[in-house]
Backbone bond lengths (Angstrom), bond angles and torsions (degrees), N, CA, C in turn:
res aa  C-N    CA-C-N  psi(-1)  N-CA   C-N-CA  omega(-1)  CA-C   N-CA-C  phi
1 M - - - 1.451 - - 1.528 107.48 -
2 D 1.317 115.21 124.99 1.460 118.05 178.07 1.533 110.26 -86.20
3 D 1.322 116.67 173.93 1.466 121.33 -175.91 1.522 112.53 -60.73
4 H 1.342 116.90 -38.69 1.465 119.45 -179.69 1.529 110.76 -63.15
5 E 1.316 116.89 -44.00 1.466 120.82 179.55 1.529 110.13 -64.64
6 F 1.339 116.65 -39.76 1.457 120.33 179.18 1.530 110.84 -61.93
7 I 1.317 116.86 -46.30 1.462 121.53 178.72 1.521 110.30 -60.64
8 T 1.326 117.10 -40.86 1.462 120.94 178.79 1.536 110.52 -61.13
9 Q 1.330 117.37 -41.89 1.460 120.93 178.15 1.510 112.04 -66.61
10 L 1.355 117.69 -39.58 1.468 120.82 176.31 1.531 110.61 -62.56
11 Q 1.319 116.81 -38.31 1.454 120.79 179.38 1.528 110.73 -67.21
12 K 1.332 117.45 -37.63 1.465 120.95 176.47 1.517 110.59 -62.83
13 L 1.332 116.61 -43.48 1.455 120.86 177.83 1.520 110.71 -62.08
14 G 1.307 116.36 -45.88 1.463 120.99 178.61 1.514 112.17 -59.76
15 T 1.307 116.67 -41.96 1.463 120.89 179.10 1.529 110.71 -63.45
16 T 1.318 116.70 -42.49 1.470 121.30 178.31 1.533 110.19 -60.61
17 I 1.339 116.11 -45.56 1.457 119.94 179.78 1.520 110.88 -63.27
18 R 1.331 117.13 -45.47 1.464 121.08 -179.76 1.525 111.26 -60.21
19 E 1.346 116.84 -45.18 1.466 120.55 -179.29 1.525 112.06 -63.00
20 L 1.332 116.21 -42.73 1.469 119.17 178.96 1.529 110.80 -67.83
21 R 1.313 117.41 -40.78 1.467 121.34 178.26 1.530 110.62 -59.48
22 S 1.319 115.51 -48.77 1.469 120.38 180.00 1.523 112.11 -62.64
23 A 1.327 115.77 -42.63 1.463 120.40 -179.41 1.523 111.86 -62.30
24 R 1.329 116.51 -26.75 1.465 120.52 179.93 1.528 112.25 -93.30
25 G 1.330 116.55 4.19 1.444 120.47 173.61 1.523 115.75 80.68
26 F 1.323 116.98 13.78 1.459 121.00 177.93 1.516 110.27 -81.80
27 S 1.328 116.90 135.88 1.464 119.55 163.00 1.533 105.13 -76.95
28 Q 1.312 116.74 164.76 1.446 119.17 178.83 1.540 110.60 -61.12
29 E 1.319 116.26 -39.16 1.461 120.31 -179.00 1.537 111.76 -68.28
30 S 1.336 117.64 -45.74 1.463 119.87 -179.88 1.533 110.44 -66.56
31 F 1.327 116.92 -33.83 1.451 120.99 177.99 1.539 110.06 -67.21
32 A 1.312 116.45 -44.86 1.467 120.40 177.80 1.530 110.39 -58.20
33 D 1.317 117.17 -42.04 1.467 121.43 177.32 1.524 110.49 -62.23
34 A 1.333 117.95 -43.39 1.461 121.37 -179.69 1.523 111.81 -64.44
35 C 1.330 116.01 -29.11 1.477 120.57 179.39 1.520 112.31 -87.86
36 G 1.316 117.03 -14.97 1.462 120.00 -174.04 1.516 112.25 74.79
37 L 1.349 115.74 29.75 1.460 122.33 -178.75 1.519 110.14 -120.93
38 D 1.316 116.05 162.14 1.448 121.70 176.94 1.529 109.71 -75.74
39 R 1.344 116.55 142.72 1.460 121.23 -178.80 1.524 111.31 -60.10
40 T 1.318 118.05 -38.85 1.471 119.37 -179.69 1.527 111.49 -67.44
41 Y 1.336 116.96 -32.41 1.463 120.46 175.71 1.525 110.02 -65.31
42 V 1.330 116.29 -46.64 1.473 120.74 179.50 1.524 109.98 -60.73
43 G 1.335 117.13 -41.88 1.463 120.12 177.42 1.512 111.58 -59.97
44 G 1.322 117.44 -41.79 1.466 121.39 177.63 1.510 112.41 -64.81
45 V 1.341 116.89 -37.90 1.464 120.83 176.36 1.520 110.02 -63.48
46 E 1.328 116.67 -46.78 1.467 120.18 -178.56 1.525 113.05 -64.92
47 R 1.312 117.70 -27.96 1.465 121.53 177.66 1.536 112.15 -87.49
48 G 1.322 117.21 -2.80 1.464 120.90 -179.31 1.518 112.71 76.28
49 E 1.307 117.13 23.38 1.475 122.13 -178.92 1.525 112.29 -96.56
50 R 1.335 117.77 -14.69 1.453 121.77 -176.61 1.512 110.27 -116.68
51 N 1.321 115.36 134.33 1.462 121.75 175.11 1.521 106.52 -92.99
52 L 1.332 116.25 90.58 1.443 119.57 -173.04 1.518 112.29 -71.91
53 G 1.319 115.23 147.58 1.460 121.74 178.40 1.519 111.14 -81.89
54 F 1.314 114.65 168.32 1.467 120.46 -176.62 1.526 111.76 -61.45
55 K 1.332 116.90 -41.70 1.469 119.98 -179.57 1.530 110.29 -59.97
56 N 1.316 117.43 -41.70 1.465 120.57 179.47 1.520 111.26 -71.07
57 L 1.321 118.08 -33.92 1.461 121.08 174.36 1.527 110.26 -60.85
58 L 1.341 116.21 -41.23 1.467 120.36 178.27 1.528 110.86 -67.55
59 R 1.327 117.89 -39.73 1.459 120.75 177.49 1.540 111.31 -60.97
60 I 1.321 115.10 -43.49 1.465 120.97 179.68 1.515 111.20 -65.32
61 S 1.320 116.93 -45.51 1.477 119.81 -179.56 1.524 110.41 -64.31
62 E 1.319 118.06 -36.99 1.464 121.09 178.30 1.541 110.71 -65.43
63 A 1.324 116.72 -44.92 1.474 120.02 179.29 1.526 111.50 -63.91
64 L 1.326 117.49 -32.51 1.466 121.72 178.70 1.508 112.43 -85.02
65 D 1.342 117.09 -8.35 1.462 122.85 -178.06 1.524 112.05 59.16
66 V 1.344 114.80 45.85 1.469 121.90 175.33 1.528 108.51 -132.53
67 E 1.307 115.55 161.75 1.461 120.62 173.33 1.528 108.63 -73.71
68 P 1.323 117.94 146.31 1.475 120.02 177.17 1.526 112.08 -54.93
69 S 1.321 116.64 -33.86 1.459 120.46 -179.84 1.532 112.03 -61.96
70 E 1.326 117.29 -29.50 1.459 120.16 178.53 1.531 110.68 -66.82
71 L 1.329 116.67 -34.60 1.463 120.29 177.78 1.534 111.08 -68.76
72 L 1.325 115.54 -28.86 1.458 120.41 -175.64 1.529 113.43 -100.03
73 A 1.304 118.28 6.72 1.468 121.79 -174.00 1.525 113.03 -58.77
74 D 1.318 118.91 -33.76 1.473 121.12 -178.33 1.521 113.49 -96.90
75 I 1.327 116.68 10.10 1.470 121.45 -177.10 1.515 109.20 -99.17
76 S 1.328 115.93 136.91 1.445 120.49 177.70 1.530 109.29 -134.72
77 A 1.322 116.47 137.14 1.465 120.85 177.26 1.528 110.73 -84.67
78 K 1.331 115.90 -11.59 1.455 119.99 -179.48 1.526 111.00 -79.70
79 S 1.284 116.74 149.30 1.450 122.36 179.15 1.516 110.39 -56.31
80 G 1.316 116.36 132.90 1.447 121.05 179.89 1.498 113.99 96.15
81 G 1.353 117.15 -26.81 1.466 121.12 177.16 1.524 113.05 55.62
82 K 1.304 115.64 -168.35 1.473 121.94 177.89 1.481 109.59 -95.22
C-alpha cells in the first residue's frame, strides 16, 4: 500500500466516524469528551489526517456504541480498496 492509498483509507475511516457521530447527535466537542480525547485530535481523525491507535479506535467505537469492525467495514489493506 502506497502513501496515497493509505491516506485514502484514513479518510474513509474519518468519514465513517464523522457520519456516525453526526447521526448520534454529537457535536465534535461533546464527542471528544465522550471519548476522552481532545477535540482537535478528533477533528484530525475525521479529516483523515491522524493515524489513530488501537486504543483510540476502541474509545471511539465505545462512544459511538458500535463494534470496532463497523468502523473498519469499508477499509481494505489490498490495493484499490473498496
